[in-house]
C-alpha positions, 0 to 999 in steps of 0.5 A: 761062755767065751773060751780064749785061745790057749796061752802056753803057761807054767806056774813055778811053785815050791814046797816052802818059801826060800826054795828058789822060786824067784830065782827060777821063775825070773831066770826062766822069764829072762831065758825064754825072752832071750830066745825071742819069745814075748813072755808074760810075767805074773806073781801069785799074791800081793807081793810088789817086789818080785814083779819088778824083777820079772819086768826087768827079765821080760820088758813087760809089766809084772802083774799080780794074780791075787784070788783074795784081793780080787776074788777068784773070778778075776784071776783068769781075766787079769791073767789074759789081760797081762798075757795079750799078744804073748807067746808064753806066760810064767807065773811065780807062786807064793810061799809053799804050793798049798799055803793060802790065806790064813784060815781060808783053806786053799784060797789065794794059794799057788795051788788055787791059782794054778787050778783056776789057770788050768796050768801045769806046775813046776816044783822048785825043790831046795835039794841042798840037805837031802838025797833019797828023801826028795822022792817022798817030798815030790810025791807028796806034793804031786799027789796031795790034790789031784786037781793040781798037775805037777808036771816037773821038778827043778832041783835047786842048790845041788852040790855036785854031780854025785849029789845030782845022780842020787837025786835023779835016781830017787826021783825015777820012782816018783813019776815026776820028770826032772826038768832042771838041775841048778848048782849053788850060785851066789851071784844070783842072790838078791839082797834083802831087808826088813820087808823082803828083797830090795826093789829093782828101782833101788839097785837097777845096775846090780839087778840087771846083773842078777837077772842076767846070772839067773838067766845064765843059770837056767839056760845051763841047767834047765831043759827049756824045750821040755818046759816049753812043751809042758807050758803048751800042754795047758788048754784054753781058758774060759772067759775074756781078758780084763779091760779097764775101759770096759769094767769102768763102763759097767761099774756102779756110779755112787754119788760123789762125796762132799768135802769132809770138814776135817782138819787139813794139816797139823799146821795149816798156817805155814802151808798156803794152798794157792791155786792149782794150775790146770792141765792144758790138755787133760786132767793130770793125776800125779803118781809118786815113783822113784826109789822110795815109792816102788809099790804099785799095781799096773792096773791102777794107772790103767784104770786112772787113764781109762777114767780120763786122767793123764797119769804122770809119774814123779820122784819125791826124792828129786822133783821139787814140784808136782807135775804141771796141772796136777789135780790129784795125787796118788802116793802108793807103797814103798820104803820111805823109812829108808829115804826119810832124810832125803824125802825130808830134805826136799822141802819144796815138794813137801810144801807142794804136796801139803798145799795140794791137800789143803786145797781140797784136791784128792790125795790117795795114800797107801802105807808109804804114802801114809807115812809121807803125809805125816808130820814126821817119820823117825824124827824127820819132817814130812809133809805135815798133812796129817796130825800124826807121827810115824816111826819104825817099829819092832814088829812086822804087820802082815796079812790080808784084811777085810775092810769097809769104808767108814764114811764118804771120801774121794776114793770110796763111798761109805759102805764100800767093801774091799779086801786089802793087805797090810805089810809094814814094820812102821807105826803111825800114832794115832792109827786113825783120825777123827774120820777113819778111812777103813773099818777093818772087819776081819781078822779083828775089828778096828778102825784105821787111816785118815779121811780129811777133805780130799785126803784118803790115807791108810796102811791098807794096800788095795787092788782097784781091779776088785772095785774099779769104781774107786778109780773113776770116783777119784778122777771125777772128784779131781774134776770137781774139787 
């Protein structure tokens, strides 16, 4: 077994959501970066939004470590991939320290990932409504699992010097050092809406100010030298860094599918396909970005590039044409419901997307991408690729899913098994086409999504590092369609 040289690292966790993990983790990333360190930012779980703030703090891509989506065996390789060339890594946890996938024990919890990374944990405690009880809380979390090393605590939302003195006195008996004390600071607050924090792309100037305030608060209230020493106490890790080209070379090569005979559009007559221009220097895969489509994993574009594609990002809110030479299209997650009117007003691009789909080119759409391909979203016309309507709903759909590809598509061969995550407050009717994208096998059996011609559209967010062959299959289909 190959053993890597140690990357100093910390896992920032909390007893529960809302304790201040994102503020502390992002502030630490920015503060260490301001000291001249190359900081590798990571997030436990499937969350897309926090990594945007991490990237703003460090100048590096925020990366996810999800033991459910990718499997425990990929947590260390993906971590080492993201941390290449870095001086220190900060990993923000998810929910409470020991909260994992429902019904799966510790799987995908922050504690699970900390153990896989052999990393010390810094526990962020909201101390706003307690004094001596904080010692019992910290002692409980530090002693619950002897394999989890809680190396220090940062007290958040401390009211006064007197309050701080009471908390420190109580914690003297808990055996866990206090590595920081943060006062209440409204300027570090980040606005939220129905799916969590507002992404960086939608409030970049304000987000820069927020991250700056987080860094200032951490610099003023935390012992960065002690935190650095704790990070350096993490030992070497077994295994090698994940590499997109290497995993593609070893991934199985199932045969490419024939185009599905399914209907291409709700009204194909008014969406002429037309010839697709060919890229002069390579095969172009267009990837939707901008404020409306902010959800993506960095490894997806790395896999597409390793498979031979030239990845070009475009903004459906502003660009009236697809990138020159587009042979395939990826539309990931985001908030199209917030920008439905603006997306609808960009009729030239909607027509171009519909035309590309009608031509049989591969189109991979997840969640927000699914909504964009529908006839309409909250009454606003969308691309009309799918004979389905979308609207905001009253209930949040959230959770991990086990799925199997029902039939062949440009993305996956029939029978391909993947794990995914659903996170939306919208409804698509019908929820599945004549050829569904996925059969959900857990937690409840159902079919969902759409496969027609080269289109694969679904609510399910997947992490392609868990099944890298889907990226190669997609690019090869771009070459042959």
